[in-house]
ZADO-1210 file (C-alpha; in nm, 4 decimals, padded with zeros to 6 digits):
<atoms>
<atom x="-00.0040" y="00.0237" z="-00.0213" code="MET" pos="1"/>
<atom x="00.2881" y="00.2707" z="00.1148" code="LEU" pos="2"/>
<atom x="00.6221" y="00.2282" z="00.0283" code="GLU" pos="3"/>
<atom x="00.8951" y="00.4955" z="00.1084" code="GLY" pos="4"/>
<atom x="01.2571" y="00.5139" z="-00.0216" code="LYS" pos="5"/>
<atom x="01.5390" y="00.6789" z="00.0654" code="GLY" pos="6"/>
<atom x="01.3159" y="00.9476" z="00.2875" code="ILE" pos="7"/>
<atom x="01.5790" y="01.2317" z="00.4305" code="SER" pos="8"/>
<atom x="01.4822" y="01.5333" z="00.6490" code="LYS" pos="9"/>
<atom x="01.6765" y="01.8126" z="00.7625" code="SER" pos="10"/>
<atom x="01.5631" y="02.1080" z="00.9987" code="TYR" pos="11"/>
<atom x="01.8442" y="02.3505" z="00.9000" code="GLY" pos="12"/>
<atom x="02.1477" y="02.2030" z="01.0921" code="ASP" pos="13"/>
<atom x="01.9375" y="01.9161" z="01.2484" code="LEU" pos="14"/>
<atom x="01.8999" y="01.5818" z="01.0772" code="GLN" pos="15"/>
<atom x="01.5864" y="01.4034" z="01.1513" code="VAL" pos="16"/>
<atom x="01.5570" y="01.1159" z="00.9327" code="LEU" pos="17"/>
<atom x="01.8807" y="00.9930" z="00.6976" code="GLU" pos="18"/>
<atom x="01.7979" y="00.7471" z="00.4429" code="ASN" pos="19"/>
<atom x="01.5090" y="00.5803" z="00.5566" code="LEU" pos="20"/>
<atom x="01.3371" y="00.3024" z="00.3815" code="ASP" pos="21"/>
<atom x="00.9526" y="00.2131" z="00.5001" code="ILE" pos="22"/>
<atom x="00.6618" y="-00.0528" z="00.3909" code="ARG" pos="23"/>
<atom x="00.3388" y="-00.0608" z="00.4768" code="ILE" pos="24"/>
<atom x="00.1678" y="-00.3419" z="00.3429" code="GLU" pos="25"/>
<atom x="-00.2414" y="-00.3552" z="00.2469" code="GLU" pos="26"/>
<atom x="-00.4586" y="-00.4241" z="00.5547" code="LYS" pos="27"/>
<atom x="-00.1925" y="-00.3664" z="00.7931" code="GLU" pos="28"/>
<atom x="-00.1966" y="-00.2313" z="01.1356" code="ILE" pos="29"/>
<atom x="00.1520" y="-00.0689" z="01.1755" code="ALA" pos="30"/>
<atom x="00.2831" y="00.1529" z="01.4652" code="ALA" pos="31"/>
<atom x="00.5458" y="00.3613" z="01.4726" code="ILE" pos="32"/>
<atom x="00.7639" y="00.3829" z="01.7974" code="VAL" pos="33"/>
<atom x="01.0583" y="00.5783" z="01.9196" code="GLY" pos="34"/>
<atom x="01.1911" y="00.8219" z="02.1780" code="LYS" pos="35"/>
<atom x="01.0287" y="01.1959" z="02.1670" code="SER" pos="36"/>
<atom x="01.2286" y="01.4064" z="01.9364" code="GLY" pos="37"/>
<atom x="01.3064" y="01.1113" z="01.7100" code="SER" pos="38"/>
<atom x="01.0879" y="01.2161" z="01.4333" code="GLY" pos="39"/>
<atom x="00.8032" y="00.9808" z="01.4373" code="LYS" pos="40"/>
<atom x="00.5211" y="01.3002" z="01.3626" code="SER" pos="41"/>
<atom x="00.7578" y="01.4101" z="01.1181" code="THR" pos="42"/>
<atom x="00.7841" y="01.0859" z="00.9563" code="LEU" pos="43"/>
<atom x="00.4222" y="01.0502" z="00.9671" code="LEU" pos="44"/>
<atom x="00.3353" y="01.3754" z="00.7959" code="HIS" pos="45"/>
<atom x="00.5801" y="01.3352" z="00.5253" code="ILE" pos="46"/>
<atom x="00.4018" y="00.9294" z="00.4089" code="LEU" pos="47"/>
<atom x="00.1039" y="01.1525" z="00.4830" code="GLY" pos="48"/>
<atom x="00.1767" y="01.4349" z="00.2293" code="THR" pos="49"/>
<atom x="00.1039" y="01.6867" z="00.4471" code="LEU" pos="50"/>
<atom x="00.5374" y="01.7435" z="00.4846" code="ASP" pos="51"/>
<atom x="00.7785" y="01.7237" z="00.1956" code="THR" pos="52"/>
<atom x="01.1165" y="01.5214" z="00.2294" code="ALA" pos="53"/>
<atom x="01.4668" y="01.6393" z="00.1405" code="ASP" pos="54"/>
<atom x="01.5487" y="01.3524" z="-00.0378" code="THR" pos="55"/>
<atom x="01.3392" y="01.0057" z="-00.1428" code="GLY" pos="56"/>
<atom x="01.0189" y="00.9285" z="-00.2923" code="SER" pos="57"/>
<atom x="00.6678" y="00.8059" z="-00.1409" code="ILE" pos="58"/>
<atom x="00.4639" y="00.5389" z="-00.3169" code="ILE" pos="59"/>
<atom x="00.1003" y="00.5527" z="-00.2204" code="ILE" pos="60"/>
<atom x="-00.1351" y="00.2556" z="-00.3717" code="ASP" pos="61"/>
<atom x="00.1063" y="00.2750" z="-00.6452" code="GLY" pos="62"/>
<atom x="00.1421" y="00.6619" z="-00.7026" code="LYS" pos="63"/>
<atom x="00.4814" y="00.8537" z="-00.6725" code="ASN" pos="64"/>
<atom x="00.3512" y="01.1440" z="-00.4825" code="VAL" pos="65"/>
<atom x="00.6448" y="01.2963" z="-00.4584" code="SER" pos="66"/>
<atom x="00.5864" y="01.3650" z="-00.8586" code="GLN" pos="67"/>
<atom x="00.2668" y="01.5168" z="-00.8553" code="LEU" pos="68"/>
<atom x="00.1787" y="01.9316" z="-00.8613" code="SER" pos="69"/>
<atom x="00.0504" y="02.0573" z="-00.5641" code="LYS" pos="70"/>
<atom x="-00.2739" y="02.0908" z="-00.6905" code="LYS" pos="71"/>
<atom x="-00.2154" y="01.7156" z="-00.7604" code="GLU" pos="72"/>
<atom x="-00.1501" y="01.6078" z="-00.4319" code="LEU" pos="73"/>
<atom x="-00.3782" y="01.8194" z="-00.2942" code="SER" pos="74"/>
<atom x="-00.6716" y="01.5853" z="-00.4715" code="LYS" pos="75"/>
<atom x="-00.4532" y="01.3009" z="-00.4137" code="PHE" pos="76"/>
<atom x="-00.4912" y="01.3251" z="-00.0164" code="ARG" pos="77"/>
<atom x="-00.8107" y="01.4176" z="-00.0064" code="ASN" pos="78"/>
<atom x="-00.9203" y="01.1009" z="-00.2303" code="ASP" pos="79"/>
<atom x="-00.7118" y="00.8401" z="-00.0904" code="LYS" pos="80"/>
<atom x="-00.5521" y="00.9295" z="00.2844" code="ILE" pos="81"/>
<atom x="-00.7766" y="00.9637" z="00.6006" code="GLY" pos="82"/>
<atom x="-00.6113" y="01.1107" z="00.8951" code="PHE" pos="83"/>
<atom x="-00.6664" y="01.1443" z="01.3072" code="ILE" pos="84"/>
<atom x="-00.4594" y="01.3266" z="01.5108" code="PHE" pos="85"/>
<atom x="-00.4080" y="01.3387" z="01.9015" code="GLN" pos="86"/>
<atom x="-00.6429" y="01.6516" z="01.9146" code="PHE" pos="87"/>
<atom x="-00.9239" y="01.6041" z="01.7027" code="HIS" pos="88"/>
<atom x="-00.9535" y="01.9427" z="01.5085" code="HIS" pos="89"/>
<atom x="-01.3327" y="01.9378" z="01.4953" code="LEU" pos="90"/>
<atom x="-01.4810" y="02.2719" z="01.3902" code="LEU" pos="91"/>
<atom x="-01.6656" y="02.3578" z="01.7314" code="SER" pos="92"/>
<atom x="-01.9678" y="02.5269" z="01.5252" code="GLU" pos="93"/>
<atom x="-02.0746" y="02.2421" z="01.2945" code="PHE" pos="94"/>
<atom x="-02.2759" y="01.9359" z="01.4473" code="THR" pos="95"/>
<atom x="-02.0681" y="01.5960" z="01.4181" code="ALA" pos="96"/>
<atom x="-02.2648" y="01.5110" z="01.0742" code="LEU" pos="97"/>
<atom x="-02.1481" y="01.8373" z="00.9583" code="GLU" pos="98"/>
<atom x="-01.7735" y="01.7815" z="01.0688" code="ASN" pos="99"/>
<atom x="-01.8092" y="01.3972" z="00.9088" code="VAL" pos="100"/>
<atom x="-01.8847" y="01.5634" z="00.6163" code="CYS" pos="101"/>
<atom x="-01.6399" y="01.8086" z="00.5272" code="LEU" pos="102"/>
<atom x="-01.4199" y="01.6163" z="00.3394" code="PRO" pos="103"/>
<atom x="-01.6647" y="01.5123" z="00.0848" code="ALA" pos="104"/>
<atom x="-01.7967" y="01.8397" z="00.0460" code="PHE" pos="105"/>
<atom x="-01.4327" y="01.9489" z="-00.0736" code="ILE" pos="106"/>
<atom x="-01.4403" y="01.6106" z="-00.2962" code="LYS" pos="107"/>
<atom x="-01.7014" y="01.7490" z="-00.4361" code="GLY" pos="108"/>
<atom x="-01.9842" y="01.5181" z="-00.3042" code="THR" pos="109"/>
<atom x="-02.3506" y="01.5745" z="-00.3281" code="SER" pos="110"/>
<atom x="-02.4604" y="01.6826" z="00.0149" code="LYS" pos="111"/>
<atom x="-02.7136" y="01.4052" z="00.0135" code="GLN" pos="112"/>
<atom x="-02.4592" y="01.1599" z="-00.0715" code="ASP" pos="113"/>
<atom x="-02.2261" y="01.3171" z="00.2035" code="ALA" pos="114"/>
<atom x="-02.4816" y="01.3587" z="00.4579" code="LYS" pos="115"/>
<atom x="-02.5616" y="00.9318" z="00.4000" code="LYS" pos="116"/>
<atom x="-02.2488" y="00.8280" z="00.3885" code="ARG" pos="117"/>
<atom x="-02.1267" y="01.0466" z="00.7002" code="ALA" pos="118"/>
<atom x="-02.4264" y="00.8959" z="00.9085" code="SER" pos="119"/>
<atom x="-02.3478" y="00.4953" z="00.8475" code="GLU" pos="120"/>
<atom x="-02.0107" y="00.6019" z="00.9726" code="LEU" pos="121"/>
<atom x="-02.1439" y="00.7496" z="01.2847" code="LEU" pos="122"/>
<atom x="-02.3934" y="00.4617" z="01.3301" code="GLY" pos="123"/>
<atom x="-02.1126" y="00.1940" z="01.2681" code="TYR" pos="124"/>
<atom x="-01.9047" y="00.3807" z="01.5381" code="LEU" pos="125"/>
<atom x="-02.1870" y="00.4010" z="01.7625" code="ASN" pos="126"/>
<atom x="-02.2888" y="00.7460" z="01.7740" code="LEU" pos="127"/>
<atom x="-02.6138" y="00.7221" z="01.5534" code="GLY" pos="128"/>
<atom x="-02.7718" y="00.9314" z="01.8338" code="ASP" pos="129"/>
<atom x="-02.5277" y="01.1857" z="01.8035" code="ARG" pos="130"/>
<atom x="-02.5585" y="01.3108" z="01.4750" code="LEU" pos="131"/>
<atom x="-02.6771" y="01.6457" z="01.6004" code="GLN" pos="132"/>
<atom x="-02.4685" y="01.7192" z="01.8765" code="HIS" pos="133"/>
<atom x="-02.1725" y="01.9674" z="01.8640" code="LYS" pos="134"/>
<atom x="-01.8015" y="01.8808" z="01.9832" code="PRO" pos="135"/>
<atom x="-01.9120" y="02.0673" z="02.2906" code="SER" pos="136"/>
<atom x="-02.1414" y="01.8048" z="02.4124" code="GLU" pos="137"/>
<atom x="-01.9554" y="01.5124" z="02.2980" code="LEU" pos="138"/>
<atom x="-01.6975" y="01.3335" z="02.5642" code="SER" pos="139"/>
<atom x="-01.3868" y="01.2949" z="02.4314" code="GLY" pos="140"/>
<atom x="-01.3958" y="00.9550" z="02.3249" code="GLY" pos="141"/>
<atom x="-01.7171" y="01.0702" z="02.1421" code="GLU" pos="142"/>
<atom x="-01.5417" y="01.3398" z="01.9612" code="GLN" pos="143"/>
<atom x="-01.2412" y="01.1339" z="01.9021" code="GLN" pos="144"/>
<atom x="-01.4547" y="00.8601" z="01.6898" code="ARG" pos="145"/>
<atom x="-01.5983" y="01.1166" z="01.4903" code="VAL" pos="146"/>
<atom x="-01.2518" y="01.2153" z="01.4185" code="ALA" pos="147"/>
<atom x="-01.2213" y="00.8475" z="01.2390" code="VAL" pos="148"/>
<atom x="-01.5822" y="00.8951" z="01.1074" code="ALA" pos="149"/>
<atom x="-01.4123" y="01.1809" z="00.9434" code="ARG" pos="150"/>
<atom x="-01.0898" y="01.0027" z="00.8404" code="SER" pos="151"/>
<atom x="-01.2745" y="00.7349" z="00.6634" code="LEU" pos="152"/>
<atom x="-01.5434" y="00.9782" z="00.4736" code="ILE" pos="153"/>
<atom x="-01.4080" y="00.9061" z="00.1441" code="ASN" pos="154"/>
<atom x="-01.3282" y="00.5811" z="00.1414" code="ASN" pos="155"/>
<atom x="-00.9519" y="00.6599" z="00.1972" code="PRO" pos="156"/>
<atom x="-00.6654" y="00.3633" z="00.0935" code="LYS" pos="157"/>
<atom x="-00.4591" y="00.4191" z="00.4300" code="ILE" pos="158"/>
<atom x="-00.5508" y="00.6079" z="00.7429" code="VAL" pos="159"/>
<atom x="-00.2562" y="00.7832" z="00.8767" code="PHE" pos="160"/>
<atom x="-00.2667" y="00.8523" z="01.2833" code="ALA" pos="161"/>
<atom x="-00.0885" y="01.0817" z="01.5161" code="ASP" pos="162"/>
<atom x="-00.0805" y="00.9222" z="01.8560" code="GLU" pos="163"/>
<atom x="-00.5193" y="00.8870" z="01.8107" code="PRO" pos="164"/>
<atom x="-00.5407" y="00.7844" z="02.2211" code="THR" pos="165"/>
<atom x="-00.2719" y="01.0311" z="02.3308" code="GLY" pos="166"/>
<atom x="-00.5325" y="01.2725" z="02.5091" code="ASN" pos="167"/>
<atom x="-00.8058" y="01.0144" z="02.5984" code="LEU" pos="168"/>
<atom x="-00.8012" y="00.7647" z="02.9416" code="ASP" pos="169"/>
<atom x="-00.7135" y="00.4110" z="02.9295" code="ASP" pos="170"/>
<atom x="-01.0954" y="00.2993" z="02.8740" code="HIS" pos="171"/>
<atom x="-01.1397" y="00.5142" z="02.6289" code="THR" pos="172"/>
<atom x="-00.7962" y="00.4423" z="02.4634" code="SER" pos="173"/>
<atom x="-00.8731" y="00.0600" z="02.4231" code="GLU" pos="174"/>
<atom x="-01.2173" y="00.1735" z="02.2719" code="ASP" pos="175"/>
<atom x="-01.0809" y="00.3192" z="02.0069" code="LEU" pos="176"/>
<atom x="-00.8204" y="00.1041" z="01.9142" code="PHE" pos="177"/>
<atom x="-01.1098" y="-00.1989" z="01.9476" code="GLU" pos="178"/>
<atom x="-01.3043" y="00.0290" z="01.6456" code="MET" pos="179"/>
<atom x="-00.9592" y="00.0652" z="01.4501" code="ILE" pos="180"/>
<atom x="-00.9265" y="-00.3197" z="01.4691" code="LEU" pos="181"/>
<atom x="-01.2560" y="-00.3615" z="01.3887" code="LYS" pos="182"/>
<atom x="-01.2368" y="-00.1118" z="01.0731" code="LEU" pos="183"/>
<atom x="-00.9342" y="-00.3284" z="00.9406" code="ARG" pos="184"/>
<atom x="-01.1716" y="-00.6329" z="00.9447" code="ASN" pos="185"/>
<atom x="-01.5004" y="-00.5057" z="00.8618" code="ASP" pos="186"/>
<atom x="-01.3566" y="-00.3258" z="00.5853" code="PHE" pos="187"/>
<atom x="-01.0006" y="-00.3821" z="00.5110" code="ASP" pos="188"/>
<atom x="-00.8491" y="-00.0474" z="00.5855" code="GLN" pos="189"/>
<atom x="-00.4801" y="-00.0080" z="00.6456" code="THR" pos="190"/>
<atom x="-00.3566" y="00.2238" z="00.9426" code="PHE" pos="191"/>
<atom x="-00.0177" y="00.3974" z="01.0512" code="VAL" pos="192"/>
<atom x="-00.0390" y="00.4814" z="01.4046" code="ILE" pos="193"/>
<atom x="00.2267" y="00.6897" z="01.5720" code="VAL" pos="194"/>
<atom x="00.2037" y="00.5708" z="01.9496" code="THR" pos="195"/>
<atom x="00.3655" y="00.6589" z="02.3105" code="HIS" pos="196"/>
<atom x="00.1161" y="00.3561" z="02.3889" code="SER" pos="197"/>
<atom x="00.3434" y="00.0242" z="02.4508" code="LYS" pos="198"/>
<atom x="00.0130" y="-00.1558" z="02.4748" code="ASP" pos="199"/>
<atom x="-00.1027" y="-00.0156" z="02.1848" code="ILE" pos="200"/>
<atom x="00.2120" y="-00.0883" z="01.9817" code="ALA" pos="201"/>
<atom x="00.1908" y="-00.4384" z="02.0863" code="GLN" pos="202"/>
<atom x="-00.1448" y="-00.5146" z="01.9679" code="ARG" pos="203"/>
<atom x="-00.0681" y="-00.3577" z="01.5971" code="CYS" pos="204"/>
<atom x="00.0244" y="-00.6162" z="01.3483" code="ASP" pos="205"/>
<atom x="00.3743" y="-00.4705" z="01.3195" code="ARG" pos="206"/>
<atom x="00.6084" y="-00.2083" z="01.5292" code="THR" pos="207"/>
<atom x="00.8405" y="-00.0014" z="01.3426" code="LEU" pos="208"/>
<atom x="01.1092" y="00.1607" z="01.5719" code="THR" pos="209"/>
<atom x="01.2434" y="00.4885" z="01.4826" code="LEU" pos="210"/>
<atom x="01.5639" y="00.4999" z="01.6032" code="TYR" pos="211"/>
<atom x="01.8973" y="00.7270" z="01.5044" code="ASN" pos="212"/>
<atom x="01.7102" y="00.8557" z="01.2013" code="LYS" pos="213"/>
<atom x="01.6336" y="00.4575" z="01.0817" code="SER" pos="214"/>
<atom x="01.3536" y="00.2332" z="01.0682" code="ILE" pos="215"/>
<atom x="01.3590" y="-00.1353" z="01.2717" code="THR" pos="216"/>
<atom x="01.0839" y="-00.3646" z="01.2340" code="SER" pos="217"/>
<atom x="00.9228" y="-00.6303" z="01.4429" code="ARG" pos="218"/>
<atom x="00.6277" y="-00.8280" z="01.3456" code="SER" pos="219"/>
<atom x="00.3854" y="-00.9624" z="01.6252" code="VAL" pos="220"/>
</atoms>
């Protein structure tokens, strides 16, 4: 599903990633772990096309995204990639349903079709009775599930999650990860998760440890 070759990234004199190679298989849940400051989020943002590497190439679903123009890359990202962040980034003035619909509206999906798909996703994530609630009316776990639904609205090929349980208590974190497992099993969804949680990492299909600007891999 994803292959990165020779990825290097520096910020001034600070080299964060150096000639790094990574491969993610279809339907895999892969965890990226490492010490704080090791470059995990930087790598995730590069793989997710939110940032660019100084050198190297990124191939997602057979497309070399490193060769796309900004306009082409923006469309590819909207069509093929979903994102979940530690802080849900929901828009406070919009309902759960409207927040989930936003990427579909950007894609050009009709209002009727977008709302139908969003309602189905929220129902699947046990939020069918929260469609018209605004973020301030939802618990932290419910807000994060809305963010998960939003990441899936355009049927992405791969979802990148940056510390998705980092702002949740242990019980809610467990519920969210169980949901991620269910999404992989029910929809063959591919996930790449940056996490500090050893429990989460150990339950993923594979753990990729970022150390000294490079990656080592361990299968569960």
